[in-house]
MDAnalysis code that builds the backbone (N, CA, C; Angstrom):
import MDAnalysis as mda
import numpy as np

u = mda.Universe.empty(729, n_residues=243, atom_resindex=np.repeat(np.arange(243), 3), trajectory=True)
u.add_TopologyAttr("name", ["N", "CA", "C"] * 243)
u.add_TopologyAttr("resid", np.arange(1, 244))
u.add_TopologyAttr("resname", ["UNK", "UNK", "UNK", "UNK", "UNK", "UNK", "UNK", "UNK", "UNK", "UNK", "UNK", "UNK", "UNK", "UNK", "UNK", "UNK", "UNK", "UNK", "UNK", "UNK", "UNK", "UNK", "UNK", "UNK", "UNK", "UNK", "UNK", "UNK", "UNK", "UNK", "UNK", "UNK", "UNK", "UNK", "UNK", "UNK", "UNK", "UNK", "UNK", "UNK", "UNK", "UNK", "UNK", "UNK", "UNK", "UNK", "UNK", "UNK", "UNK", "UNK", "UNK", "UNK", "UNK", "UNK", "UNK", "UNK", "UNK", "UNK", "UNK", "UNK", "UNK", "UNK", "UNK", "UNK", "UNK", "UNK", "UNK", "UNK", "UNK", "UNK", "UNK", "UNK", "UNK", "UNK", "UNK", "UNK", "UNK", "UNK", "UNK", "UNK", "UNK", "UNK", "UNK", "UNK", "UNK", "UNK", "UNK", "UNK", "UNK", "UNK", "UNK", "UNK", "UNK", "UNK", "UNK", "UNK", "UNK", "UNK", "UNK", "UNK", "UNK", "UNK", "UNK", "UNK", "UNK", "UNK", "UNK", "UNK", "UNK", "UNK", "UNK", "UNK", "UNK", "UNK", "UNK", "UNK", "UNK", "UNK", "UNK", "UNK", "UNK", "UNK", "UNK", "UNK", "UNK", "UNK", "UNK", "UNK", "UNK", "UNK", "UNK", "UNK", "UNK", "UNK", "UNK", "UNK", "UNK", "UNK", "UNK", "UNK", "UNK", "UNK", "UNK", "UNK", "UNK", "UNK", "UNK", "UNK", "UNK", "UNK", "UNK", "UNK", "UNK", "UNK", "UNK", "UNK", "UNK", "UNK", "UNK", "UNK", "UNK", "UNK", "UNK", "UNK", "UNK", "UNK", "UNK", "UNK", "UNK", "UNK", "UNK", "UNK", "UNK", "UNK", "UNK", "UNK", "UNK", "UNK", "UNK", "UNK", "UNK", "UNK", "UNK", "UNK", "UNK", "UNK", "UNK", "UNK", "UNK", "UNK", "UNK", "UNK", "UNK", "UNK", "UNK", "UNK", "UNK", "UNK", "UNK", "UNK", "UNK", "UNK", "UNK", "UNK", "UNK", "UNK", "UNK", "UNK", "UNK", "UNK", "UNK", "UNK", "UNK", "UNK", "UNK", "UNK", "UNK", "UNK", "UNK", "UNK", "UNK", "UNK", "UNK", "UNK", "UNK", "UNK", "UNK", "UNK", "UNK", "UNK", "UNK", "UNK", "UNK", "UNK", "UNK", "UNK", "UNK", "UNK", "UNK", "UNK", "UNK", "UNK", "UNK"])
u.atoms.positions = np.array([
    [32.166, 2.493, 21.203],
    [31.648, 1.185, 21.626],
    [32.534, 0.087, 21.066],
    [32.782, -0.898, 21.865],
    [33.548, -2.048, 21.396],
    [32.593, -3.167, 21.030],
    [32.570, -3.496, 19.768],
    [31.641, -4.514, 19.255],
    [32.360, -5.839, 19.085],
    [31.679, -6.942, 19.395],
    [32.271, -8.234, 19.132],
    [32.711, -8.304, 17.676],
    [33.858, -8.923, 17.447],
    [34.404, -8.950, 16.096],
    [33.504, -9.717, 15.137],
    [32.886, -10.768, 15.618],
    [32.139, -11.623, 14.694],
    [30.731, -11.875, 15.211],
    [30.018, -10.824, 15.526],
    [28.626, -10.993, 15.924],
    [27.802, -11.433, 14.713],
    [27.126, -12.548, 14.836],
    [26.278, -13.068, 13.763],
    [24.895, -13.354, 14.345],
    [23.876, -12.641, 13.905],
    [22.533, -12.931, 14.407],
    [21.982, -14.220, 13.808],
    [21.015, -14.811, 14.488],
    [20.338, -15.984, 13.932],
    [19.328, -15.575, 12.862],
    [18.666, -14.435, 13.078],
    [17.707, -13.918, 12.109],
    [17.930, -12.418, 11.950],
    [17.819, -11.944, 10.733],
    [17.977, -10.519, 10.462],
    [16.927, -10.083, 9.450],
    [16.556, -8.822, 9.548],
    [15.622, -8.226, 8.588],
    [16.211, -6.906, 8.115],
    [16.275, -6.739, 6.796],
    [16.697, -5.473, 6.221],
    [15.472, -4.767, 5.667],
    [15.337, -3.476, 6.008],
    [14.186, -2.682, 5.576],
    [14.716, -1.491, 4.787],
    [14.394, -1.452, 3.493],
    [14.898, -0.406, 2.610],
    [13.763, 0.129, 1.742],
    [13.994, 1.288, 1.138],
    [12.953, 1.938, 0.347],
    [12.786, 1.324, -1.035],
    [13.914, 1.053, -1.720],
    [13.864, 0.666, -3.132],
    [14.644, -0.615, -3.399],
    [14.321, -1.317, -4.475],
    [15.234, -2.337, -4.971],
    [16.607, -1.710, -5.234],
    [17.637, -2.395, -4.880],
    [19.069, -2.068, -4.977],
    [19.618, -1.287, -3.797],
    [18.748, -0.690, -2.933],
    [19.259, 0.062, -1.774],
    [20.122, -0.815, -0.874],
    [19.671, -2.037, -0.587],
    [20.428, -2.877, 0.334],
    [21.736, -3.361, -0.276],
    [21.768, -3.569, -1.593],
    [23.012, -4.024, -2.216],
    [24.083, -2.946, -2.126],
    [23.704, -1.696, -2.345],
    [24.655, -0.606, -2.223],
    [25.166, -0.464, -0.792],
    [24.306, -0.694, 0.193],
    [24.622, -0.302, 1.568],
    [25.051, -1.452, 2.476],
    [24.344, -2.570, 2.454],
    [24.575, -3.628, 3.449],
    [24.784, -5.001, 2.821],
    [24.975, -5.051, 1.505],
    [25.061, -6.341, 0.813],
    [26.180, -7.235, 1.303],
    [27.331, -6.659, 1.620],
    [28.452, -7.467, 2.102],
    [28.172, -8.089, 3.454],
    [27.518, -7.324, 4.324],
    [27.142, -7.835, 5.644],
    [26.121, -8.960, 5.523],
    [25.107, -8.751, 4.701],
    [24.079, -9.779, 4.526],
    [24.677, -11.066, 3.986],
    [25.564, -10.954, 2.993],
    [26.193, -12.143, 2.427],
    [27.029, -12.866, 3.477],
    [27.736, -12.108, 4.299],
    [28.564, -12.707, 5.356],
    [27.699, -13.431, 6.375],
    [26.633, -12.788, 6.801],
    [25.759, -13.407, 7.778],
    [25.055, -14.630, 7.202],
    [24.617, -14.543, 5.953],
    [23.931, -15.683, 5.323],
    [24.865, -16.884, 5.238],
    [26.120, -16.652, 4.886],
    [27.102, -17.746, 4.810],
    [27.296, -18.403, 6.168],
    [27.102, -17.636, 7.233],
    [27.274, -18.159, 8.592],
    [26.006, -18.796, 9.136],
    [24.932, -18.826, 8.327],
    [23.707, -19.504, 8.743],
    [22.577, -18.594, 9.187],
    [22.750, -17.296, 9.086],
    [21.694, -16.362, 9.470],
    [20.556, -16.413, 8.459],
    [19.328, -16.421, 8.960],
    [18.141, -16.357, 8.104],
    [17.779, -14.888, 7.907],
    [17.737, -14.450, 6.652],
    [17.549, -13.039, 6.352],
    [16.248, -12.832, 5.584],
    [15.482, -11.841, 6.027],
    [14.275, -11.397, 5.341],
    [14.541, -9.998, 4.805],
    [14.266, -9.793, 3.537],
    [14.473, -8.509, 2.878],
    [13.124, -7.848, 2.622],
    [12.911, -6.673, 3.233],
    [11.667, -5.922, 3.050],
    [11.966, -4.696, 2.194],
    [11.276, -4.592, 1.059],
    [11.455, -3.478, 0.130],
    [10.123, -2.737, 0.051],
    [10.106, -1.493, 0.498],
    [8.841, -0.790, 0.695],
    [8.207, -0.353, -0.614],
    [9.011, 0.112, -1.567],
    [8.479, 0.432, -2.897],
    [9.077, -0.553, -3.900],
    [8.544, -0.516, -5.111],
    [9.087, -1.387, -6.159],
    [9.961, -0.621, -7.146],
    [10.297, 0.627, -6.800],
    [11.183, 1.397, -7.651],
    [10.589, 1.758, -8.997],
    [9.255, 1.935, -9.051],
    [8.588, 2.113, -10.339],
    [8.748, 3.511, -10.934],
    [9.420, 4.429, -10.207],
    [9.716, 5.753, -10.765],
    [11.167, 5.862, -11.229],
    [11.902, 4.753, -11.198],
    [13.340, 4.782, -11.452],
    [13.724, 4.784, -12.912],
    [13.206, 5.741, -13.669],
    [13.598, 5.865, -15.078],
    [13.451, 7.318, -15.523],
    [14.447, 7.815, -16.257],
    [14.382, 9.132, -16.890],
    [14.392, 9.028, -18.414],
    [14.004, 7.872, -18.916],
    [13.947, 7.639, -20.358],
    [12.813, 8.472, -20.954],
    [13.127, 9.430, -21.850],
    [12.071, 10.294, -22.405],
    [11.073, 9.557, -23.280],
    [11.384, 8.324, -23.665],
    [10.441, 7.555, -24.486],
    [9.401, 6.827, -23.646],
    [9.549, 6.886, -22.323],
    [8.639, 6.172, -21.427],
    [7.684, 7.159, -20.758],
    [6.427, 6.729, -20.557],
    [5.472, 7.544, -19.816],
    [4.948, 6.750, -18.627],
    [3.903, 7.242, -18.010],
    [3.402, 6.629, -16.780],
    [2.961, 5.182, -16.986],
    [2.605, 4.819, -18.208],
    [2.183, 3.438, -18.477],
    [3.326, 2.443, -18.283],
    [4.558, 2.951, -18.228],
    [5.728, 2.087, -18.058],
    [5.942, 1.695, -16.593],
    [5.312, 2.424, -15.680],
    [5.573, 2.200, -14.257],
    [5.317, 0.759, -13.799],
    [4.184, 0.126, -14.122],
    [3.993, -1.270, -13.683],
    [4.982, -2.233, -14.325],
    [5.404, -1.951, -15.543],
    [6.408, -2.794, -16.201],
    [7.739, -2.679, -15.476],
    [8.112, -1.432, -15.144],
    [9.365, -1.215, -14.434],
    [9.326, -1.824, -13.039],
    [8.176, -1.726, -12.379],
    [8.048, -2.324, -11.045],
    [8.298, -3.828, -11.092],
    [7.704, -4.482, -12.067],
    [7.899, -5.931, -12.207],
    [9.357, -6.257, -12.512],
    [9.973, -5.449, -13.373],
    [11.374, -5.655, -13.717],
    [12.274, -5.502, -12.500],
    [12.045, -4.449, -11.736],
    [12.911, -4.175, -10.591],
    [12.703, -5.190, -9.462],
    [11.483, -5.666, -9.297],
    [11.256, -6.725, -8.306],
    [12.017, -7.990, -8.709],
    [12.002, -8.303, -9.991],
    [12.758, -9.467, -10.457],
    [14.252, -9.302, -10.229],
    [14.764, -8.107, -10.461],
    [16.183, -7.842, -10.211],
    [16.512, -7.999, -8.728],
    [15.603, -7.534, -7.865],
    [15.856, -7.656, -6.433],
    [15.845, -9.119, -5.985],
    [14.918, -9.897, -6.508],
    [14.895, -11.324, -6.157],
    [16.180, -12.021, -6.616],
    [16.652, -11.651, -7.797],
    [17.902, -12.245, -8.295],
    [19.077, -11.847, -7.413],
    [19.111, -10.580, -6.998],
    [20.180, -10.111, -6.112],
    [20.122, -10.820, -4.768],
    [18.922, -10.991, -4.235],
    [18.770, -11.654, -2.948],
    [19.188, -13.116, -3.008],
    [18.964, -13.744, -4.149],
    [19.415, -15.128, -4.316],
    [20.930, -15.204, -4.239],
    [21.603, -14.224, -4.842],
    [23.064, -14.179, -4.788],
    [23.540, -13.984, -3.351],
    [22.873, -13.109, -2.609],
    [23.296, -12.801, -1.238],
    [22.986, -13.929, -0.261],
    [22.004, -14.767, -0.583],
    [21.598, -15.819, 0.333],
    [20.418, -15.440, 1.199],
    [19.655, -14.429, 0.759],
    [18.471, -13.988, 1.501],
    [17.391, -15.056, 1.409],
    [16.751, -15.328, 2.548],
    [15.757, -16.396, 2.609],
    [14.420, -15.983, 2.007],
    [13.972, -14.758, 2.279],
    [12.645, -14.342, 1.835],
    [12.662, -12.868, 1.460],
    [11.931, -12.527, 0.391],
    [11.842, -11.154, -0.088],
    [10.387, -10.703, -0.046],
    [10.154, -9.524, 0.536],
    [8.802, -8.988, 0.690],
    [8.746, -7.595, 0.081],
    [7.790, -7.372, -0.826],
    [7.559, -6.056, -1.411],
    [6.250, -5.503, -0.869],
    [6.264, -4.243, -0.436],
    [5.063, -3.630, 0.121],
    [4.331, -2.740, -0.875],
    [4.941, -2.453, -2.021],
    [4.268, -1.793, -3.146],
    [3.775, -0.387, -2.848],
    [4.490, 0.355, -2.006],
    [4.183, 1.772, -1.815],
    [4.701, 2.565, -3.010],
    [4.106, 3.728, -3.320],
    [4.523, 4.508, -4.496],
    [5.960, 5.013, -4.371],
    [6.753, 4.752, -5.375],
    [8.139, 5.193, -5.409],
    [8.194, 6.717, -5.575],
    [8.990, 7.371, -4.719],
    [9.137, 8.812, -4.784],
    [8.134, 9.580, -3.952],
    [7.195, 8.869, -3.319],
    [6.143, 9.528, -2.535],
    [6.065, 8.974, -1.117],
    [7.133, 8.318, -0.674],
    [7.079, 7.596, 0.595],
    [7.046, 8.559, 1.783],
    [6.177, 8.258, 2.720],
    [6.078, 9.026, 3.961],
    [6.065, 8.057, 5.141],
    [6.585, 8.491, 6.303],
    [6.619, 7.612, 7.477],
    [5.277, 7.605, 8.213],
    [4.298, 6.979, 7.600],
    [2.935, 7.010, 8.118],
    [2.705, 5.937, 9.185],
    [1.633, 6.122, 9.924],
    [1.245, 5.127, 10.933],
    [0.874, 3.791, 10.280],
    [0.103, 3.761, 9.185],
    [-0.182, 2.463, 8.556],
    [1.072, 1.716, 8.117],
    [2.058, 2.428, 7.590],
    [3.299, 1.768, 7.194],
    [4.054, 1.271, 8.418],
    [4.086, 2.081, 9.467],
    [4.756, 1.618, 10.691],
    [4.081, 0.353, 11.232],
    [2.754, 0.318, 11.177],
    [2.033, -0.874, 11.642],
    [2.401, -2.096, 10.807],
    [2.492, -1.916, 9.468],
    [2.840, -3.034, 8.595],
    [4.237, -3.554, 8.903],
    [5.181, -2.653, 9.139],
    [6.535, -3.088, 9.488],
    [6.567, -3.737, 10.866],
    [5.802, -3.200, 11.803],
    [5.727, -3.821, 13.127],
    [5.158, -5.232, 13.028],
    [4.166, -5.405, 12.165],
    [3.594, -6.746, 11.960],
    [4.644, -7.709, 11.430],
    [5.427, -7.251, 10.462],
    [6.455, -8.121, 9.888],
    [7.538, -8.452, 10.905],
    [7.912, -7.489, 11.721],
    [8.907, -7.757, 12.763],
    [8.352, -8.761, 13.772],
    [7.095, -8.594, 14.152],
    [6.492, -9.560, 15.078],
    [6.367, -10.940, 14.442],
    [6.098, -10.985, 13.162],
    [5.936, -12.270, 12.466],
    [7.258, -13.011, 12.340],
    [8.310, -12.322, 11.878],
    [9.580, -12.990, 11.572],
    [10.566, -12.988, 12.733],
    [10.346, -12.127, 13.718],
    [11.139, -12.098, 14.953],
    [12.650, -12.010, 14.707],
    [13.102, -11.006, 13.977],
    [14.543, -10.872, 13.747],
    [15.285, -10.443, 15.004],
    [16.511, -10.928, 15.154],
    [17.390, -10.425, 16.214],
    [17.888, -9.034, 15.858],
    [18.109, -8.801, 14.569],
    [18.676, -7.552, 14.071],
    [17.809, -6.998, 12.956],
    [17.612, -5.704, 12.956],
    [17.041, -4.993, 11.813],
    [18.102, -4.042, 11.281],
    [18.272, -4.022, 9.955],
    [19.203, -3.108, 9.300],
    [18.414, -2.106, 8.471],
    [18.719, -0.824, 8.636],
    [18.055, 0.212, 7.851],
    [18.969, 1.415, 7.770],
    [18.510, 2.463, 7.063],
    [19.326, 3.650, 6.884],
    [19.204, 4.630, 8.036],
    [19.763, 5.822, 7.815],
    [19.766, 6.877, 8.822],
    [18.626, 7.852, 8.516],
    [17.638, 7.952, 9.394],
    [16.512, 8.845, 9.113],
    [16.903, 10.318, 9.092],
    [18.078, 10.654, 9.632],
    [18.520, 12.041, 9.660],
    [19.599, 12.323, 8.616],
    [19.870, 11.360, 7.734],
    [20.907, 11.536, 6.728],
    [20.403, 12.325, 5.527],
    [20.831, 13.563, 5.405],
    [20.393, 14.417, 4.296],
    [21.448, 14.564, 3.214],
    [22.681, 14.920, 3.614],
    [23.718, 15.273, 2.645],
    [24.921, 14.359, 2.789],
    [25.333, 13.730, 1.690],
    [26.511, 12.868, 1.672],
    [27.556, 13.516, 0.776],
    [28.679, 13.895, 1.385],
    [29.695, 14.596, 0.622],
    [29.153, 15.928, 0.131],
    [29.598, 16.341, -1.048],
    [29.130, 17.601, -1.633],
    [28.357, 17.382, -2.929],
    [28.036, 16.115, -3.219],
    [27.406, 15.856, -4.516],
    [26.186, 14.948, -4.454],
    [25.677, 14.639, -3.241],
    [24.515, 13.765, -3.188],
    [23.579, 14.191, -2.067],
    [22.333, 14.515, -2.434],
    [21.265, 14.733, -1.460],
    [20.519, 13.421, -1.296],
    [20.415, 12.958, -0.084],
    [19.782, 11.664, 0.152],
    [18.324, 11.690, -0.302],
    [17.909, 10.605, -0.929],
    [16.549, 10.476, -1.445],
    [15.552, 10.542, -0.286],
    [14.470, 11.331, -0.412],
    [13.501, 11.412, 0.685],
    [12.871, 10.069, 1.034],
    [12.741, 9.169, 0.050],
    [12.232, 7.830, 0.358],
    [13.158, 7.094, 1.317],
    [14.473, 7.304, 1.174],
    [15.425, 6.643, 2.074],
    [15.212, 7.100, 3.516],
    [15.049, 8.415, 3.681],
    [14.860, 8.947, 5.034],
    [13.533, 8.473, 5.619],
    [12.485, 8.483, 4.811],
    [11.172, 8.044, 5.290],
    [11.191, 6.573, 5.682],
    [11.811, 5.750, 4.847],
    [11.898, 4.318, 5.154],
    [12.668, 4.077, 6.442],
    [13.766, 4.812, 6.608],
    [14.578, 4.641, 7.815],
    [13.819, 5.087, 9.058],
    [13.119, 6.204, 8.953],
    [12.372, 6.692, 10.116],
    [11.309, 5.697, 10.545],
    [10.515, 5.236, 9.591],
    [9.421, 4.338, 9.949],
    [9.951, 2.983, 10.412],
    [11.089, 2.545, 9.863],
    [11.688, 1.286, 10.310],
    [12.148, 1.395, 11.760],
    [12.802, 2.507, 12.095],
    [13.253, 2.696, 13.476],
    [12.072, 2.753, 14.443],
    [11.000, 3.430, 14.040],
    [9.827, 3.541, 14.908],
    [9.081, 2.214, 15.023],
    [9.182, 1.384, 13.991],
    [8.577, 0.054, 14.081],
    [9.370, -0.833, 15.037],
    [10.702, -0.731, 14.962],
    [11.552, -1.491, 15.882],
    [11.255, -1.101, 17.323],
    [11.222, 0.199, 17.573],
    [10.882, 0.706, 18.911],
    [10.099, 2.002, 18.762],
    [8.894, 2.041, 19.338],
    [8.359, 1.083, 20.308],
    [7.356, 0.074, 19.758],
    [7.005, 0.156, 18.478],
    [5.782, -0.492, 18.006],
    [5.816, -2.017, 18.020],
    [6.955, -2.625, 17.636],
    [6.992, -4.088, 17.549],
    [6.965, -4.747, 18.917],
    [7.544, -4.071, 19.918],
    [7.697, -4.716, 21.212],
    [6.710, -4.301, 22.282],
    [5.852, -3.337, 21.991],
    [4.913, -2.828, 22.997],
    [3.544, -3.450, 22.784],
    [3.074, -4.108, 23.781],
    [1.911, -4.980, 23.643],
    [0.648, -4.243, 23.200],
    [0.397, -3.066, 23.738],
    [-0.868, -2.394, 23.480],
    [-0.788, -1.343, 22.381],
    [0.367, -1.232, 21.689],
    [0.400, -0.450, 20.465],
    [-0.106, -1.349, 19.331],
    [-1.008, -0.853, 18.550],
    [-1.648, -1.612, 17.471],
    [-2.307, -2.887, 18.015],
    [-3.324, -2.734, 18.860],
    [-3.970, -3.914, 19.459],
    [-4.589, -4.856, 18.443],
    [-4.905, -4.356, 17.252],
    [-5.445, -5.260, 16.235],
    [-4.400, -6.272, 15.786],
    [-3.113, -5.913, 15.851],
    [-2.060, -6.895, 15.565],
    [-2.072, -7.997, 16.615],
    [-2.240, -7.588, 17.851],
    [-2.295, -8.566, 18.944],
    [-3.497, -9.483, 18.761],
    [-4.621, -8.910, 18.401],
    [-5.840, -9.710, 18.195],
    [-5.669, -10.695, 17.043],
    [-4.821, -10.332, 16.086],
    [-4.582, -11.208, 14.936],
    [-3.511, -12.254, 15.217],
    [-2.971, -12.245, 16.437],
    [-2.012, -13.271, 16.827],
    [-0.552, -12.874, 16.729],
    [-0.284, -11.604, 16.472],
    [1.107, -11.152, 16.363],
    [1.582, -10.650, 17.720],
    [2.227, -11.538, 18.456],
    [2.732, -11.196, 19.778],
    [3.909, -10.224, 19.665],
    [4.108, -9.375, 20.674],
    [5.218, -8.423, 20.640],
    [6.566, -9.127, 20.495],
    [7.480, -8.449, 19.830],
    [8.844, -8.959, 19.665],
    [9.834, -7.816, 19.840],
    [10.837, -8.037, 20.668],
    [11.874, -7.047, 20.908],
    [13.100, -7.354, 20.056],
    [13.408, -6.461, 19.123],
    [14.618, -6.570, 18.316],
    [15.823, -6.314, 19.220],
    [16.847, -7.137, 19.079],
    [18.016, -7.014, 19.949],
    [18.965, -5.898, 19.515],
    [19.140, -5.745, 18.197],
    [20.069, -4.735, 17.698],
    [19.517, -4.085, 16.440],
    [19.772, -2.784, 16.343],
    [19.409, -2.008, 15.170],
    [20.687, -1.515, 14.507],
    [20.921, -1.941, 13.277],
    [22.103, -1.546, 12.510],
    [21.714, -0.420, 11.558],
    [22.287, 0.750, 11.747],
    [21.964, 1.938, 10.951],
    [23.132, 2.230, 10.023],
    [22.892, 2.100, 8.721],
    [23.970, 2.389, 7.767],
    [23.920, 3.855, 7.339],
    [25.017, 4.340, 6.779],
    [25.162, 5.722, 6.323],
    [25.002, 6.721, 7.464],
    [25.457, 6.354, 8.656],
    [25.395, 7.257, 9.805],
    [26.786, 7.815, 10.090],
    [26.879, 9.120, 10.350],
    [28.179, 9.758, 10.544],
    [28.864, 9.328, 11.835],
    [28.098, 8.760, 12.757],
    [28.674, 8.337, 14.034],
    [28.803, 6.815, 14.082],
    [29.413, 6.246, 13.063],
    [29.594, 4.793, 13.020],
    [30.424, 4.330, 14.214],
    [30.031, 3.192, 14.790],
    [30.773, 2.624, 15.910],
    [31.032, 1.130, 15.720],
    [30.582, 0.590, 14.596],
    [30.713, -0.844, 14.340],
    [31.074, -1.042, 12.867],
    [32.080, -1.875, 12.635],
    [32.534, -2.134, 11.271],
    [32.491, -3.639, 10.997],
    [31.852, -4.019, 9.912],
    [31.782, -5.421, 9.510],
    [32.791, -5.633, 8.390],
    [33.727, -6.546, 8.615],
    [34.740, -6.886, 7.622],
    [34.072, -7.688, 6.506],
    [34.037, -7.111, 5.300],
    [33.387, -7.794, 4.180],
    [34.411, -8.251, 3.130],
    [35.659, -8.393, 3.569],
    [36.689, -8.835, 2.634],
    [36.355, -10.153, 1.959],
    [35.657, -11.033, 2.678],
    [35.312, -12.339, 2.121],
    [34.032, -12.355, 1.315],
    [33.293, -11.231, 1.328],
    [31.994, -11.221, 0.637],
    [31.805, -10.017, -0.286],
    [32.812, -9.173, -0.443],
    [32.615, -7.992, -1.289],
    [32.343, -8.387, -2.733],
    [32.937, -9.494, -3.194],
    [32.664, -9.933, -4.564],
    [31.218, -10.416, -4.711],
    [30.668, -11.008, -3.656],
    [29.258, -11.414, -3.677],
    [28.371, -10.179, -3.713],
    [28.737, -9.161, -2.919],
    [28.000, -7.895, -2.919],
    [27.959, -7.300, -4.321],
    [29.095, -7.270, -4.981],
    [29.180, -6.698, -6.322],
    [28.359, -7.517, -7.314],
    [28.430, -8.834, -7.209],
    [27.637, -9.698, -8.097],
    [26.150, -9.438, -7.905],
    [25.726, -9.272, -6.647],
    [24.315, -8.997, -6.375],
    [23.911, -7.636, -6.923],
    [24.754, -6.647, -6.740],
    [24.436, -5.305, -7.215],
    [24.294, -5.265, -8.735],
    [25.080, -6.072, -9.409],
    [25.026, -6.095, -10.871],
    [23.738, -6.702, -11.417],
    [22.932, -7.297, -10.560],
    [21.634, -7.803, -11.011],
    [20.667, -6.659, -11.317],
    [20.962, -5.468, -10.800],
    [20.068, -4.320, -10.997],
    [20.440, -3.581, -12.284],
    [20.354, -4.294, -13.387],
    [20.851, -3.765, -14.659],
    [19.997, -2.609, -15.191],
    [18.762, -2.480, -14.719],
    [17.922, -1.381, -15.192],
    [18.335, -0.047, -14.578],
    [19.186, -0.085, -13.548],
    [19.479, 1.116, -12.781],
    [20.925, 1.595, -12.858],
    [21.864, 0.706, -13.084],
    [23.270, 1.084, -12.947],
    [24.086, 0.643, -14.154],
    [25.181, 1.359, -14.377],
    [26.171, 0.946, -15.358],
    [27.048, -0.102, -14.692],
    [26.816, -1.356, -15.013],
    [27.502, -2.444, -14.307],
    [29.006, -2.435, -14.533],
    [29.484, -1.712, -15.522],
    [30.926, -1.677, -15.776],
    [31.677, -0.890, -14.699],
    [30.979, 0.004, -13.987],
    [31.628, 0.847, -12.991],
    [31.414, 0.360, -11.563],
    [30.564, -0.618, -11.385],
    [30.184, -1.041, -10.042],
    [31.388, -1.531, -9.229],
    [32.249, -2.318, -9.843],
    [33.393, -2.865, -9.109],
    [34.210, -1.745, -8.480],
    [34.558, -0.733, -9.266],
    [35.372, 0.367, -8.760],
    [34.667, 1.105, -7.631],
    [33.384, 1.404, -7.819],
    [32.637, 2.089, -6.767],
    [32.678, 1.315, -5.451],
    [32.349, 0.025, -5.525],
    [32.204, -0.753, -4.298],
    [33.537, -0.949, -3.578],
    [34.594, -1.185, -4.327],
    [35.904, -1.330, -3.688],
    [36.329, -0.018, -3.040],
    [36.101, 1.094, -3.707],
    [36.480, 2.391, -3.136],
    [35.660, 2.706, -1.895],
    [34.346, 2.464, -1.975],
    [33.502, 2.740, -0.815],
    [33.868, 1.853, 0.368],
    [34.117, 0.579, 0.118],
    [34.457, -0.351, 1.192],
    [35.820, -0.026, 1.796],
    [36.747, 0.401, 0.967],
    [38.048, 0.831, 1.486],
    [37.897, 2.064, 2.375],
    [37.079, 3.007, 1.921],
    [36.849, 4.212, 2.709],
    [36.195, 3.909, 4.049],
    [35.227, 2.992, 4.036],
    [34.541, 2.631, 5.278],
    [35.472, 1.919, 6.252],
    [36.378, 1.100, 5.726],
    [37.247, 0.310, 6.593],
    [38.471, 1.031, 7.099],
    [38.786, 2.165, 6.492],
    [40.037, 2.875, 6.818],
    [40.133, 3.234, 8.299],
    [39.013, 3.608, 8.905],
    [39.025, 4.036, 10.305],
    [39.491, 2.929, 11.248],
    [39.304, 1.666, 10.846],
    [39.647, 0.541, 11.716],
    [40.729, -0.346, 11.122],
    [41.343, 0.091, 10.052],
    [42.398, -0.702, 9.445],
    [41.894, -1.974, 8.795],
    [40.647, -1.955, 8.342],
    [40.049, -3.095, 7.652],
    [40.086, -2.795, 6.157],
    [40.517, -3.743, 5.363],
    [40.657, -3.480, 3.931],
    [39.329, -3.135, 3.289],
    [38.300, -3.951, 3.536],
    [36.975, -3.705, 2.977],
    [35.942, -3.877, 4.088],
    [35.141, -2.850, 4.310],
    [34.182, -2.903, 5.416],
    [32.889, -2.196, 5.059],
    [31.843, -2.507, 5.836],
    [30.618, -1.722, 5.884],
    [30.479, -1.202, 7.304],
    [30.132, 0.076, 7.433],
    [30.132, 0.734, 8.739],
    [28.711, 1.034, 9.197],
    [28.495, 0.929, 10.506],
    [27.163, 1.118, 11.078],
    [27.239, 1.850, 12.416],
    [26.175, 2.510, 12.752],
    [25.891, 2.846, 14.143],
    [24.942, 1.767, 14.649],
    [25.306, 1.110, 15.730],
    [24.516, -0.012, 16.237],
    [23.897, 0.350, 17.578],
    [22.590, 0.210, 17.636],
    [21.854, 0.365, 18.896],
    [21.652, -1.029, 19.492],
    [22.195, -1.250, 20.681],
    [21.993, -2.528, 21.369],
    [20.793, -2.349, 22.296],
    [19.666, -2.848, 21.835],
    [18.388, -2.619, 22.517],
    [18.067, -3.687, 23.553],
    [18.717, -4.826, 23.402],
    [18.494, -5.924, 24.345],
    [19.785, -6.704, 24.470],
    [20.373, -6.680, 25.641],
    [21.627, -7.384, 25.845],
    [21.369, -8.879, 25.919],
    [22.262, -9.633, 25.266],
    [22.112, -11.080, 25.219],
    [22.980, -11.731, 26.284],
    [22.596, -12.942, 26.646],
    [23.357, -13.686, 27.654],
    [24.747, -13.980, 27.161],
])
């Protein structure tokens, strides 16, 4: 597929499982779009409250960690230029693509009316030879895709949403990151440093001393197919052609 070089939506919504997922995957794109005037809503389904292997911590630490990670995500979103951050507070590590969650995402899509939704690959299991994709990532991606189509745009799916005033909304494009059949590359040469700065806000999760090297290497790898120095790669579904 030949994608316009500089497609910039007016509104975008990113739907991810955990705090820091979007910074690792789509942060450069979000920063680029925000700089161009795009209004971005960040939806984080869990608060990452299971994200610790510290043997000195027990289950009582989970609400403390959730609050900490939400604060880190808000700080990261401020760096990226995200307009609004929404946490749905589902249990970290136990996420399933349920009908109630799909309804909640459909409601948010109908409310904010994004032109583009960005999410992961629901079929992405194995990356390289050293990483099994987190089941929360797959569940979040599956339910996000199902909320985009058919739930957000079909009038008689979830009629209680309609009764509450949430009219159907058709998302124009779905950007799927971490997909092996990428067909669209976003040049993030001008925003990779913003991406890295945002990612470093997640100090509870990562060794910030190594982030720069990781992100430059990953962006170089993504851009190599198209001769772009630093890129983020996507499979893009064009669900509604624009004039």
